Each structure stands twice: as structure tokens, then as C-alpha cells.
ROFIFI-122781 format. One record per atom (N, C-alpha, C): residue number from 0; chain; x, y, z. Coordinates in steps of 0.001 Angstrom, whole numbers, m for minus. Example, Ala and Ser with C-alpha at 12.3 -4.5 7.8 and 13.67 -1.06 7.14 Angstrom:
# ROFIFI-122781
{0 A {13190 m5690 7800}}
{0 A {12300 m4500 7800}}
{0 A {13200 m3300 7800}}
{1 A {12850 m2250 7080}}
{1 A {13670 m1060 7140}}
{1 A {12900 30 7870}}
//
This chain:
# ROFIFI-122781
{0 A {826 m1194 0}}
{0 A {0 0 0}}
{0 A {870 1259 0}}
{1 A {1929 1265 803}}
{1 A {2809 2421 862}}
{1 A {3505 2634 m479}}
{2 A {3833 1537 m1139}}
{2 A {4491 1634 m2442}}
{2 A {3562 2271 m3461}}
{3 A {2293 1908 m3433}}
{3 A {1310 2473 m4354}}
{3 A {1146 3973 m4116}}
{4 A {1071 4378 m2881}}
{4 A {917 5795 m2556}}
{4 A {2165 6571 m2986}}
{5 A {3330 6017 m2731}}
{5 A {4578 6666 m3127}}
{5 A {4668 6802 m4637}}
{6 A {4304 5742 m5361}}
{6 A {4346 5782 m6821}}
{6 A {3369 6820 m7368}}
{7 A {2195 6898 m6788}}
{7 A {1205 7886 m7230}}
{7 A {1701 9308 m6965}}
{8 A {2314 9523 m5816}}
{8 A {2837 10854 m5492}}
{8 A {3954 11247 m6446}}
{9 A {4830 10316 m6769}}
{9 A {5907 10596 m7714}}
{9 A {5370 10899 m9106}}
{10 A {4360 10171 m9532}}
{10 A {3768 10404 m10849}}
{10 A {3131 11782 m10917}}
{11 A {2438 12188 m9875}}
{11 A {1811 13507 m9855}}
{11 A {2852 14612 m9833}}
{12 A {3921 14411 m9114}}
{12 A {4995 15400 m9061}}
{12 A {5642 15558 m10428}}
{13 A {5907 14455 m11086}}
{13 A {6515 14502 m12419}}
{13 A {5588 15179 m13410}}
{14 A {4297 14925 m13314}}
{14 A {3335 15550 m14225}}
{14 A {3285 17051 m14017}}
{15 A {3230 17494 m12777}}
{15 A {3139 18933 m12520}}
{15 A {4432 19646 m12893}}
{16 A {5565 18996 m12745}}
{16 A {6836 19612 m13119}}
{16 A {6945 19753 m14626}}
{17 A {6432 18789 m15377}}
{17 A {6506 18885 m16831}}
{17 A {5522 19910 m17374}}
{18 A {4465 20194 m16629}}
{18 A {3478 21175 m17077}}
{18 A {3971 22600 m16879}}
{19 A {4956 22785 m16021}}
{19 A {5490 24117 m15763}}
{19 A {6539 24451 m16822}}
{20 A {6443 25627 m17377}}
{20 A {7385 26071 m18402}}
{20 A {8073 27330 m17898}}
{21 A {9370 27411 m18091}}
{21 A {10120 28583 m17670}}
{21 A {9893 29698 m18689}}
{22 A {9171 30721 m18275}}
{22 A {8847 31830 m19177}}
{22 A {9723 33053 m18920}}
{23 A {10748 32921 m18110}}
{23 A {11608 34071 m17824}}
{23 A {12339 34557 m19074}}
{24 A {12603 33662 m20011}}
{24 A {13260 34064 m21261}}
{24 A {12359 34986 m22076}}
{25 A {11055 34758 m22019}}
{25 A {10112 35618 m22747}}
{25 A {10148 37018 m22149}}
{26 A {10205 37101 m20839}}
{26 A {10218 38395 m20172}}
{26 A {11500 39168 m20455}}
{27 A {12559 38483 m20866}}
{27 A {13796 39170 m21255}}
{27 A {13566 39997 m22516}}
{28 A {12775 39487 m23434}}
{28 A {12512 40175 m24700}}
{28 A {11319 41111 m24611}}
{29 A {10305 40738 m23845}}
{29 A {9105 41560 m23676}}
{29 A {8807 41620 m22180}}
{30 A {9372 42610 m21488}}
{30 A {9299 42639 m20020}}
{30 A {7896 42621 m19421}}
{31 A {6932 43233 m20053}}
{31 A {5586 43312 m19476}}
{31 A {4601 42353 m20139}}
{32 A {5099 41299 m20727}}
{32 A {4218 40352 m21412}}
{32 A {3383 39576 m20398}}
{33 A {2113 39383 m20731}}
{33 A {1220 38591 m19877}}
{33 A {1276 37141 m20356}}
{34 A {2267 36400 m19880}}
{34 A {2452 35029 m20350}}
{34 A {1432 34073 m19753}}
{35 A {749 34475 m18696}}
{35 A {m256 33614 m18081}}
{35 A {m1455 33415 m19009}}
{36 A {m1697 34371 m19890}}
{36 A {m2843 34285 m20791}}
{36 A {m2541 33483 m22052}}
{37 A {m1288 33076 m22234}}
{37 A {m898 32353 m23443}}
{37 A {m1169 30858 m23306}}
{38 A {m1490 30233 m24420}}
{38 A {m1653 28780 m24422}}
{38 A {m275 28125 m24452}}
{39 A {m230 26827 m24205}}
{39 A {1042 26102 m24249}}
{39 A {1663 26174 m25633}}
{40 A {844 26092 m26661}}
{40 A {1348 26154 m28039}}
{40 A {1973 27517 m28328}}
{41 A {1339 28587 m27842}}
{41 A {1885 29926 m28047}}
{41 A {3216 30107 m27315}}
{42 A {3287 29615 m26093}}
{42 A {4528 29707 m25330}}
{42 A {5629 28921 m26034}}
{43 A {5314 27726 m26516}}
{43 A {6309 26915 m27212}}
{43 A {6781 27582 m28492}}
{44 A {5881 28234 m29213}}
{44 A {6269 28954 m30426}}
{44 A {7231 30089 m30102}}
{45 A {6939 30824 m29044}}
{45 A {7807 31931 m28643}}
{45 A {9166 31403 m28184}}
{46 A {9172 30313 m27434}}
{46 A {10440 29735 m26986}}
{46 A {11260 29217 m28162}}
{47 A {10599 28718 m29199}}
{47 A {11319 28297 m30409}}
{47 A {12001 29492 m31068}}
{48 A {11316 30624 m31086}}
{48 A {11912 31845 m31648}}
{48 A {13118 32255 m30817}}
{49 A {12989 32210 m29500}}
{49 A {14073 32624 m28613}}
{49 A {15314 31758 m28815}}
{50 A {15116 30476 m29026}}
{50 A {16245 29558 m29165}}
{50 A {16725 29417 m30611}}
{51 A {16183 30218 m31495}}
{51 A {16613 30167 m32897}}
{51 A {17923 30928 m33070}}
{52 A {18448 30885 m34276}}
{52 A {19727 31562 m34547}}
{52 A {19519 32963 m35121}}
{53 A {18306 33483 m35033}}
{53 A {18031 34833 m35519}}
{53 A {18727 35866 m34645}}
{54 A {18844 37073 m35162}}
{54 A {19441 38154 m34370}}
{54 A {18479 38554 m33246}}
{55 A {19016 39280 m32270}}
{55 A {18197 39707 m31131}}
{55 A {17037 40588 m31575}}
{56 A {17275 41464 m32533}}
{56 A {16210 42331 m33046}}
{56 A {15117 41544 m33748}}
{57 A {15510 40552 m34528}}
{57 A {14521 39719 m35212}}
{57 A {13700 38916 m34203}}
{58 A {14379 38402 m33178}}
{58 A {13665 37649 m32142}}
{58 A {12638 38537 m31461}}
{59 A {13060 39737 m31071}}
{59 A {12157 40661 m30378}}
{59 A {10951 41006 m31260}}
{60 A {11213 41237 m32539}}
{60 A {10138 41568 m33480}}
{60 A {9165 40406 m33647}}
{61 A {9685 39200 m33793}}
{61 A {8822 38026 m33940}}
{61 A {8004 37768 m32680}}
{62 A {8617 37944 m31529}}
{62 A {7890 37716 m30267}}
{62 A {6780 38734 m30110}}
{63 A {7061 40004 m30433}}
{63 A {6019 41034 m30376}}
{63 A {4866 40683 m31302}}
{64 A {5178 40208 m32511}}
{64 A {4100 39878 m33451}}
{64 A {3299 38673 m32988}}
{65 A {3937 37728 m32319}}
{65 A {3204 36577 m31801}}
{65 A {2335 36945 m30594}}
{66 A {2752 37941 m29843}}
{66 A {1974 38342 m28667}}
{66 A {794 39252 m29030}}
{67 A {859 39901 m30171}}
{67 A {m230 40822 m30552}}
{67 A {m1146 40220 m31553}}
//
């Protein structure tokens, strides 16, 4: 019984940790962005832009266009 409870707790912890996304990188480019209102797909698209090889200006421009 203890093993089952421990396994369930670990599974829930892993699920909640994977659902959390670090959005601090978005705030570097758009300091006042309301990232709480974004869907997971929108956040992932913005993070893809941030991790691309584009210039900083291009990244900032693309992120602004995705947020508006």
C-alpha cells in the first residue's frame, strides 16, 4: 500500500513539473508580457523563436508579433 501511494505521489509530481514552463526568457525580450494568458502552443512557439539563430532584433520583433 505504501508503495502504491509513493508511486502515485511521484507520478503527480513529475506531471506537474513537466506542465510548468520557464517563461523568464520571454520576459527578457518583452518585459511586461502577460504570459499567463498564453496557451502552451503559443509559449512553445515563442520559446522556439528565442532559441533560434536569428538576431536579437529579429527575435524581439517576432515575439512582439506573436503576442499581438
